Wavefront OBJ file of the C-alpha trace (Angstrom):
o trace
v -10.572 -23.211 -35.766
v -11.845 -20.464 -34.420
v -11.678 -20.227 -30.490
v -14.453 -18.121 -29.993
v -18.059 -17.072 -31.386
v -19.415 -14.766 -30.054
v -23.680 -13.504 -30.456
v -25.171 -10.674 -29.878
v -28.871 -10.500 -29.541
v -31.652 -8.392 -28.786
v -34.759 -6.395 -29.468
v -34.573 -4.795 -32.655
v -33.775 -0.751 -32.478
v -31.345 -1.707 -29.689
v -27.930 -0.925 -31.140
v -27.169 -4.669 -31.379
v -25.715 -4.197 -34.570
v -23.606 -1.164 -32.974
v -22.576 -3.006 -30.262
v -21.176 -6.414 -32.434
v -19.295 -3.578 -33.891
v -18.115 -1.668 -31.350
v -17.078 -5.364 -30.064
v -15.044 -6.173 -33.217
v -13.076 -3.610 -33.660
v -11.293 -3.506 -29.526
v -10.655 -7.168 -30.107
v -9.262 -6.493 -33.503
v -7.674 -4.102 -31.948
v -6.008 -6.530 -29.185
v -4.737 -8.978 -31.708
v -6.770 -10.883 -32.831
v -8.216 -12.523 -36.090
v -11.799 -11.077 -35.829
v -14.776 -11.314 -38.857
v -18.299 -9.812 -37.788
v -20.722 -11.869 -39.811
v -24.527 -9.611 -40.099
v -27.083 -12.269 -40.200
v -29.910 -9.475 -39.684
v -32.055 -9.412 -42.778
v -32.259 -5.401 -41.992
v -28.387 -5.556 -42.154
v -26.962 -2.622 -40.653
v -23.146 -3.882 -39.986
v -22.421 -1.415 -43.149
v -23.739 1.890 -42.327
v -22.238 0.941 -38.454
v -18.406 0.481 -40.560
v -19.785 3.255 -42.477
v -18.417 1.072 -45.668
v -19.643 -0.978 -48.061
v -20.420 -4.917 -47.712
v -20.180 -7.849 -49.391
v -21.986 -11.507 -49.163
v -18.237 -12.412 -48.461
v -16.077 -11.425 -45.328
v -14.232 -7.764 -46.600
v -10.855 -6.781 -44.869
v -11.715 -3.211 -43.001
v -9.538 -2.674 -40.642
v -6.400 -4.086 -39.999
v -7.633 -7.362 -38.130
v -11.192 -6.969 -38.572
v -12.934 -7.959 -41.203
v -17.113 -8.043 -41.751
v -19.712 -9.547 -44.015
v -24.082 -9.508 -44.615
v -25.178 -12.446 -44.932
v -27.231 -12.758 -48.165
v -30.104 -15.518 -48.720
v -29.807 -15.972 -52.520
v -25.978 -15.777 -52.553
v -26.114 -18.277 -50.028
v -28.839 -20.213 -51.475
v -27.278 -20.579 -54.412
v -24.512 -21.152 -52.474
v -25.410 -24.635 -50.580
v -29.047 -24.877 -51.360
v -29.242 -25.242 -55.088
v -29.697 -29.006 -55.841
v -31.856 -29.257 -52.624
v -33.836 -26.690 -53.869
v -34.341 -28.466 -57.085
v -34.626 -31.190 -55.661
v -37.851 -30.194 -53.250
v -39.136 -27.852 -56.945
v -40.002 -31.729 -58.799
v -40.798 -33.530 -55.907
v -43.740 -30.920 -54.936
v -45.556 -30.481 -58.542
v -44.727 -34.333 -57.620
v -47.588 -33.805 -55.931
v -49.520 -31.653 -58.012
v -48.689 -28.289 -56.370
v -48.613 -25.541 -59.455
v -45.340 -23.928 -60.132
v -45.256 -21.004 -58.367
v -46.699 -22.312 -55.609
v -43.294 -24.133 -55.494
v -40.933 -22.432 -55.925
v -42.626 -20.582 -52.769
v -41.925 -24.077 -51.197
v -39.235 -24.516 -52.401
v -37.744 -22.006 -49.831
v -37.280 -24.110 -46.460
v -38.399 -22.379 -44.100
v -35.757 -21.327 -41.975
v -33.043 -21.515 -45.461
v -31.393 -18.356 -44.444
v -30.792 -18.923 -40.865
v -29.369 -22.355 -41.954
v -27.072 -20.503 -44.735
v -26.214 -18.518 -41.177
v -24.889 -21.349 -39.507
v -23.472 -22.960 -42.550
v -21.185 -19.733 -42.908
v -20.863 -20.054 -38.938
v -19.204 -23.552 -39.999
v -17.012 -23.051 -42.374
v -15.252 -19.968 -40.621
v -15.000 -22.026 -37.226
v -13.665 -24.966 -38.830
v -10.939 -22.431 -41.442
v -7.372 -20.991 -39.639
v -9.071 -17.985 -41.212
v -10.227 -16.071 -38.580
v -9.759 -16.148 -34.175
v -12.559 -14.578 -33.567
v -16.636 -15.202 -35.511
v -18.767 -12.538 -33.687
v -22.246 -13.264 -34.495
v -24.485 -9.785 -35.054
v -28.099 -11.880 -34.977
v -31.697 -10.410 -35.977
v -33.686 -9.715 -33.300
v -33.973 -12.230 -30.407
v -37.820 -13.672 -32.117
v -35.633 -14.667 -35.047
v -32.013 -15.454 -33.382
v -34.518 -18.493 -30.925
v -35.629 -19.038 -34.736
v -32.090 -19.383 -35.781
v -31.165 -21.277 -32.832
v -33.655 -24.337 -32.512
v -33.142 -24.814 -36.812
v -31.253 -28.195 -37.264
v -34.183 -30.088 -35.427
v -36.686 -27.860 -36.979
v -35.328 -28.132 -40.474
v -34.439 -31.953 -40.927
v -38.562 -32.887 -39.361
v -40.169 -30.411 -41.569
v -37.870 -31.667 -44.880
v -38.308 -35.121 -44.022
v -42.479 -34.454 -44.071
v -42.341 -33.091 -47.106
v -40.365 -35.950 -48.787
v -43.086 -38.472 -49.601
v -40.262 -41.357 -50.437
v -38.331 -44.099 -48.642
v -35.023 -42.949 -48.930
v -33.250 -46.108 -50.929
v -36.521 -45.229 -53.682
v -35.558 -41.505 -53.720
v -32.051 -42.697 -54.164
v -32.507 -44.716 -57.141
v -35.564 -42.281 -58.281
v -33.302 -39.360 -58.502
v -30.869 -40.426 -59.975
v -33.438 -41.951 -63.260
v -34.611 -37.697 -63.238
v -30.697 -36.544 -63.367
v -30.208 -39.295 -66.107
v -33.142 -37.578 -68.275
v -33.692 -34.534 -67.188
v -30.041 -33.670 -66.139
v -31.533 -32.754 -62.487
v -29.276 -34.449 -60.028
v -32.349 -35.210 -57.823
v -30.074 -37.920 -56.249
v -27.166 -35.728 -55.675
v -29.276 -33.151 -53.898
v -30.585 -36.124 -51.025
v -27.007 -36.486 -50.514
v -26.031 -33.098 -50.033
v -28.939 -32.739 -47.584
v -27.512 -35.347 -45.086
v -24.701 -33.659 -45.161
v -26.356 -31.031 -44.651
v -27.944 -32.065 -41.429
v -25.174 -33.118 -40.292
v -22.803 -29.469 -40.434
v -26.543 -28.018 -38.859
v -26.315 -30.303 -35.490
v -22.828 -30.032 -35.561
v -22.676 -26.541 -35.207
v -25.450 -26.336 -33.092
v -23.248 -28.724 -30.865
v -20.234 -26.054 -30.962
v -22.742 -22.865 -30.521
v -24.136 -24.806 -26.981
v -20.438 -25.157 -25.584
v -20.044 -22.128 -23.327
v -16.118 -22.648 -23.514
v -16.364 -21.645 -27.592
v -19.697 -19.591 -28.013
v -21.579 -17.324 -25.420
v -24.672 -15.432 -26.702
v -24.209 -11.210 -25.121
v -27.993 -9.637 -24.798
v -27.899 -5.900 -25.704
v -31.238 -3.965 -24.662
v -32.145 -0.666 -23.506
v -33.558 0.489 -20.203
v -37.406 0.661 -21.433
v -40.484 -1.748 -20.178
v -41.090 -3.098 -23.418
v -37.582 -3.827 -24.193
v -36.402 -5.337 -20.598
v -39.578 -7.518 -20.746
v -38.401 -9.278 -24.807
v -35.090 -9.660 -23.068
v -36.220 -12.001 -20.444
v -37.806 -13.815 -22.231
v -34.958 -13.961 -24.416
v -33.002 -15.183 -21.482
v -35.552 -17.452 -20.246
v -35.339 -19.560 -24.294
v -31.879 -19.211 -24.725
v -30.755 -21.099 -21.397
v -33.233 -23.620 -21.971
v -32.336 -24.414 -25.214
v -28.343 -24.921 -23.556
v -26.923 -21.624 -24.485
v -24.603 -19.902 -22.310
v -25.071 -16.730 -22.391
v -21.871 -14.179 -20.794
v -23.209 -10.882 -20.622
v -26.259 -8.111 -20.542
v -25.086 -4.869 -22.193
v -27.172 -2.452 -21.694
v -27.324 0.527 -24.239
v -28.328 4.202 -24.543
v -28.369 4.784 -20.588
v -29.353 8.216 -19.925
v -27.132 10.710 -17.843
v -28.953 12.145 -15.023
v -27.557 15.530 -15.116
v -30.413 15.256 -18.791
v -33.425 15.762 -15.411
v -33.137 19.840 -15.646
v -33.729 19.413 -19.457
v -37.221 17.937 -19.916
v -37.300 13.985 -19.738
v -37.034 14.362 -15.989
v -40.521 11.771 -16.895
v -37.437 9.248 -18.652
v -35.128 9.256 -15.573
v -36.981 8.314 -13.399
v -39.178 5.618 -15.694
v -35.084 4.779 -16.984
v -33.166 4.294 -13.201
v -36.269 2.455 -12.228
v -36.035 0.163 -15.375
v -32.055 -0.548 -14.482
v -33.025 -1.703 -11.029
v -35.135 -4.427 -12.850
v -32.400 -4.880 -14.799
v -30.248 -5.543 -11.959
v -32.549 -7.701 -10.343
v -32.984 -9.614 -12.774
v -30.096 -10.535 -14.610
v -27.803 -9.119 -11.643
v -25.086 -12.710 -11.592
v -24.403 -12.140 -15.552
v -21.977 -8.961 -15.430
v -23.413 -6.667 -16.443
v -21.808 -4.231 -19.212
v -23.585 0.273 -18.742
v -23.235 2.317 -22.273
v -23.904 5.890 -21.532
v -26.111 7.469 -25.327
v -23.364 9.364 -27.303
v -25.868 11.884 -28.184
v -25.107 11.146 -31.560
v -25.487 8.813 -34.640
v -23.112 5.816 -33.928
v -20.905 4.946 -37.184
v -17.275 5.086 -38.324
v -14.803 3.142 -36.883
v -13.318 6.049 -34.476
v -16.950 6.457 -33.061
v -17.684 2.746 -32.494
v -13.968 1.988 -30.634
v -15.019 4.964 -28.026
v -17.947 2.962 -27.265
v -15.978 -0.656 -26.921
v -14.047 1.490 -24.632
v -16.645 2.026 -22.707
v -18.161 -1.292 -22.833
v -14.630 -3.682 -21.567
v -13.076 -0.755 -20.553
v -9.129 -2.138 -20.071
v -10.638 -6.031 -20.346
v -9.910 -8.196 -22.628
v -13.900 -8.482 -24.950
v -13.229 -11.663 -26.458
v -12.814 -13.539 -23.024
v -15.778 -15.730 -21.923
v -17.016 -13.348 -19.096
v -19.462 -15.916 -16.993
v -19.992 -19.870 -17.723
v -22.101 -21.205 -15.291
v -25.873 -21.195 -15.803
v -28.430 -19.625 -14.653
v -31.747 -20.851 -15.432
v -31.804 -25.282 -15.697
v -35.206 -26.460 -15.785
v -35.584 -31.281 -16.772
v -37.771 -33.238 -15.911
v -38.556 -35.110 -12.643
v -40.979 -37.877 -13.233
v -44.808 -35.877 -13.508
v -43.657 -33.039 -12.419
v -40.950 -30.358 -13.531
v -37.832 -28.855 -11.551
v -36.778 -25.318 -12.321
v -33.486 -23.688 -10.705
v -32.472 -20.182 -10.923
v -29.075 -18.879 -9.782
v -29.674 -16.079 -7.656
v -27.413 -13.254 -5.511
v -28.947 -13.992 -2.585
v -27.594 -16.631 -0.314
v -29.629 -19.280 1.977
v -32.660 -16.837 3.723
v -35.959 -17.662 4.699
v -37.713 -14.746 4.409
v -39.193 -14.971 0.942
v -41.881 -16.364 -1.179
v -42.348 -17.483 -5.015
v -45.481 -16.821 -6.851
v -47.120 -17.872 -9.993
v -48.766 -15.563 -12.390
v -49.023 -17.513 -15.976
v -45.919 -17.088 -17.433
v -43.875 -15.278 -14.967
v -42.644 -16.888 -11.651
v -42.369 -13.299 -9.220
v -39.961 -13.583 -5.993
v -40.042 -11.190 -3.121
v -36.878 -12.026 -1.168
v -36.936 -9.092 1.833
v -37.949 -5.387 -0.132
v -36.474 -6.961 -3.084
v -39.027 -8.279 -5.877
v -37.120 -9.970 -9.665
v -39.537 -11.808 -12.117
v -38.379 -14.019 -15.023
v -40.330 -15.562 -17.175
v -41.415 -19.244 -17.625
v -40.726 -21.716 -21.139
v -44.575 -21.530 -22.375
v -45.912 -25.148 -22.041
v -45.527 -24.850 -17.635
v -49.337 -22.589 -18.306
v -50.176 -25.944 -18.006
v -48.234 -26.620 -14.549
v -48.671 -25.077 -11.355
v -45.977 -24.768 -8.833
v -45.956 -26.854 -5.658
v -43.123 -26.250 -3.520
v -39.223 -24.310 -3.247
v -36.425 -23.768 -1.486
v -33.179 -22.186 -1.416
v -30.551 -22.533 -1.524
v -26.425 -22.515 -2.019
v -27.983 -19.674 -4.584
v -29.963 -22.286 -5.968
v -33.443 -21.189 -6.264
v -35.129 -24.861 -6.675
v -39.618 -24.431 -8.118
v -40.760 -28.122 -8.412
v -44.412 -27.586 -11.436
v -46.950 -30.392 -10.785
v -49.376 -30.817 -13.668
v -52.451 -29.419 -13.395
v -55.239 -31.878 -12.262
l 1 2 3 4 5 6 7 8 9 10 11 12 13 14 15 16 17 18 19 20 21 22 23 24 25 26 27 28 29 30 31 32 33 34 35 36 37 38 39 40 41 42 43 44 45 46 47 48 49 50 51 52 53 54 55 56 57 58 59 60 61 62 63 64 65 66 67 68 69 70 71 72 73 74 75 76 77 78 79 80 81 82 83 84 85 86 87 88 89 90 91 92 93 94 95 96 97 98 99 100 101 102 103 104 105 106 107 108 109 110 111 112 113 114 115 116 117 118 119 120 121 122 123 124 125 126 127 128 129 130 131 132 133 134 135 136 137 138 139 140 141 142 143 144 145 146 147 148 149 150 151 152 153 154 155 156 157 158 159 160 161 162 163 164 165 166 167 168 169 170 171 172 173 174 175 176 177 178 179 180 181 182 183 184 185 186 187 188 189 190 191 192 193 194 195 196 197 198 199 200 201 202 203 204 205 206 207 208 209 210 211 212 213 214 215 216 217 218 219 220 221 222 223 224 225 226 227 228 229 230 231 232 233 234 235 236 237 238 239 240 241 242 243 244 245 246 247 248 249 250 251 252 253 254 255 256 257 258 259 260 261 262 263 264 265 266 267 268 269 270 271 272 273 274 275 276 277 278 279 280 281 282 283 284 285 286 287 288 289 290 291 292 293 294 295 296 297 298 299 300 301 302 303 304 305 306 307 308 309 310 311 312 313 314 315 316 317 318 319 320 321 322 323 324 325 326 327 328 329 330 331 332 333 334 335 336 337 338 339 340 341 342 343 344 345 346 347 348 349 350 351 352 353 354 355 356 357 358 359 360 361 362 363 364 365 366 367 368 369 370 371 372 373 374 375 376 377 378 379 380 381 382 383 384 385 386 387 388 389
C-alpha cells in the first residue's frame, strides 16, 4: 500500500508538471519508490522528463516511474462492459447510433479512470509514493468531486429497476452476447472503488494537494478560488509553490513594471496563504526539461526537507451550517485583536486587520446570504452568514 499521495494542481501554464516531476525525482533520490501519474489530457510529463511514456508505468530512473494516463486505453481496461450497457440503453430509448456513441462517453469518465489507476496503485505494494500531475484547477475540482456526480448521472440514465435490469441484461447476453448484467455488477464495484479512493484522498495523513502558481493576478485569483473549494470538499492542502519568480536584479532590463506587479502579487500570496508553507522558485531563464534540471528545481523547492512529508495538516478554511445560517471559519496568522473589519463583496470576503488586507473567495451559494457577524479568537476568524430576506 502506498504511504503517500501528493496531487499537484494549478492554472494551466504555471509549471505544474515541472514541479510534480521535480518532486518525484527528489523523492526517488531519497529512496522512495515513486510513480508520477499525469492525468492532464494535455500531457507534458514525457516532455518534462525528456523521455517517452505510455499508458502503463515506465521506469525512468532509479526508484522513479512515470505514466501518462490514456483515456481510451483506460476505458477499454475499466469501462468495456459498462460502455456496452450504456449503448444498448440509449438505443432502447430511441437515440440514434452516433448520438449513443457520444453519450456512452460518461461525463467524467476520464477523471474516473484516473481515480481507478490511483486506487489500483494505492492498494498495491508497488510504490511508496504516488504523485498526481493533475489537470488545471477547474478540471481538478471535477476530478475530485466525481464519485457522487457520476453515480447520480448513471442512475438517472437507467430506466430500469435494479432486479429487472439484471434479468433483462442476462436475457440480452444469451441472445446478443453483450454481458449487460455483468456490466451492471461492474458498475456497482466501480462506484465502491471510487467512493473508497475518495475517502483516501480526503485523509490528510495520506493525501495532500500542493497548489502551484505564478505571481500574476489571474493565476493568484484562480488559486484562491481552488483553495476555497478544495477545502470545502474536505481535501487537505499542505503547501503552496510559487514558480517563475523573476529576480529583482532584472529591474534594469526593461522589466520594472512587471517586477513591481510581481512584488505586489507576492505580498498578496503571503497574506492569503500565509498559514500554509510557501515555497518560492526563481525563474530558470531557460526551458526546464530532463532529469538534471528537474533535480535543480527540486532542490530549489525543498532544500534539505523531505518532499514526501506532510508540511501542513490542519484545515485552514471550514464551512458548516448552523440552523438556517452558515458559519465560515478561516485560520489567520494574527492572534486576537479588535482592530479589524470584515466585508462581503459578492463572492469575495475582504478582511482588513490593522494595515493588512486579505481577500478570500466564498462558495458561490453564499451570494444568496449576507454577512451578519464575525469575531476573531485563537487565530480563527468566524464569520456568520444569514439568508437574504
